[in-house]
C-alpha positions in Angstrom: 68.2 2.6 -23.9 65.5 2.4 -22.3 62.5 4.5 -23.3 60.7 6.8 -20.7 57.4 7.9 -21.0 57.8 11.8 -21.1 54.2 12.4 -19.4 52.3 10.3 -16.7 49.4 8.4 -18.4 47.2 10.5 -15.9 48.1 13.9 -17.2 45.6 15.6 -20.0 46.5 18.3 -22.2 44.7 20.1 -20.1 47.1 19.6 -17.1 49.8 19.9 -19.1 48.7 23.4 -20.3 47.6 24.1 -17.1 50.9 23.4 -15.5 52.9 25.3 -17.9 50.5 28.5 -17.4 51.6 28.1 -14.0 55.4 27.9 -14.9 54.6 31.1 -16.5 52.9 33.0 -14.5 55.3 32.3 -11.7 57.9 34.1 -14.0 55.7 37.0 -14.2 55.4 36.8 -10.6 59.1 36.8 -10.1 59.9 40.1 -12.8 57.4 41.3 -10.9 59.0 41.1 -7.7 62.6 43.2 -9.4 59.9 46.1 -10.3 59.2 48.6 -6.9 55.5 48.1 -5.9 54.1 51.4 -6.5 55.3 50.5 -10.5 53.8 47.0 -10.4 50.6 47.9 -12.4 52.1 50.2 -14.8 54.3 47.7 -16.1 51.6 45.1 -15.9 49.3 47.5 -18.2 52.4 48.5 -20.4 53.2 44.6 -20.5 49.3 43.5 -21.4 49.5 46.2 -24.5 52.5 45.0 -26.0 50.5 41.7 -25.6 47.8 42.2 -27.0 49.3 44.7 -30.0 52.1 41.5 -30.5 48.5 39.0 -30.5 46.9 41.8 -33.2 49.8 42.4 -36.1 50.2 38.4 -35.5 47.5 37.5 -36.8 46.4 40.4 -38.9 50.4 39.5 -40.8 48.1 36.2 -41.5 45.2 38.1 -43.5 46.7 41.0 -44.9 47.3 41.7 -48.4 50.5 42.1 -50.1 48.8 44.5 -52.5 47.5 46.5 -49.4 50.8 46.1 -47.1 51.9 49.0 -50.6 49.3 50.7 -50.1 50.4 51.4 -46.3 54.1 51.6 -47.6 52.9 54.1 -50.0 51.3 56.3 -47.6 53.5 56.1 -45.2 56.8 57.0 -47.4 55.0 59.9 -49.4 53.0 61.2 -46.3 50.6 62.7 -47.6 47.0 61.6 -48.0 45.8 59.9 -51.2 41.8 60.2 -53.2 39.8 57.0 -53.0 39.9 57.7 -57.2 44.4 57.3 -56.7 44.2 53.9 -54.5 42.1 52.6 -56.9 44.9 53.1 -59.9 47.1 51.2 -57.5 44.8 48.6 -56.6 44.4 48.5 -60.4 48.7 48.2 -61.0 48.7 45.4 -58.2 46.5 43.2 -59.6 48.6 43.1 -62.9 51.6 43.6 -61.1 50.9 40.1 -58.9 49.3 38.6 -61.7 45.7 38.0 -60.5 43.1 36.5 -62.3 40.5 36.6 -60.5 38.0 39.1 -59.3 38.9 40.9 -56.3 36.3 43.4 -55.0 38.2 47.0 -54.7 36.0 48.4 -51.7 35.9 45.0 -49.6 39.7 45.3 -50.5 39.8 48.8 -49.1 37.5 48.5 -46.2 39.6 45.6 -44.9 42.2 48.4 -44.2 39.6 51.3 -42.6 37.8 48.3 -40.4 41.2 47.5 -38.8 42.1 51.2 -38.3 45.2 50.9 -40.7 44.1 53.3 -42.5 41.6 55.9 -42.0 39.0 58.0 -44.7 39.5 62.0 -43.9 36.3 63.9 -45.5 37.2 66.5 -48.1 36.4 70.1 -46.9 38.2 71.5 -50.3 34.9 72.9 -52.3 36.0 72.3 -55.5 36.4 68.0 -54.8 32.5 68.7 -52.9 31.6 70.2 -55.9 32.9 67.2 -57.8 31.8 65.0 -55.2 34.9 63.3 -55.3 34.7 61.3 -51.9 37.4 62.0 -49.0 40.9 61.5 -48.9 42.9 58.4 -47.0 46.0 58.7 -44.8 47.7 55.5 -42.7 47.0 55.9 -39.0 49.3 55.4 -36.1 48.5 51.7 -36.1 49.1 51.5 -39.7 52.3 52.5 -39.3 53.0 50.6 -36.2 51.3 47.3 -37.7 54.8 48.1 -40.7 57.1 48.3 -38.2 56.0 45.7 -36.5 56.3 43.3 -40.1 60.2 44.7 -40.3 61.1 44.3 -36.8 60.0 40.9 -37.2 61.8 40.6 -40.6 58.6 39.5 -42.2 58.4 39.6 -45.9 56.0 42.1 -47.3 56.7 41.5 -50.9 55.6 37.4 -50.7 52.2 38.2 -49.0 49.5 36.8 -51.4 47.4 39.0 -53.4 
């Protein structure tokens, strides 16, 4: 059997990538041809939004901790608001359960979920909480629920994710 080159010696990685991009663009254009012209913009916007969500969630899954996913699941399944104190208790339980033997900063752990808009802090309007200087409560966001759905739909394992 004679060995035959797959790519021309003149092909650079960039030309190969460009060629692949053109193939994908052709596929998109062919698909758009099947959509009535008045609906094409909406179809493109929807596809772009789905792609952005998928890309965001893939990246997020690679950096989120399993203990953070457990908090998201707890907030989702109980469908309740949770005080920071209760979240801290859950966090401490996770440290023991997962046998974490290094320092993990709770505020940074929680801040990650807020920064990526998976949970949201709601100010406490309860006068007793205000009197006791209890911070607000936390709830899962629509993005947090969508993220959990994404993980489940992809068949990703929530238990094997680190910390």
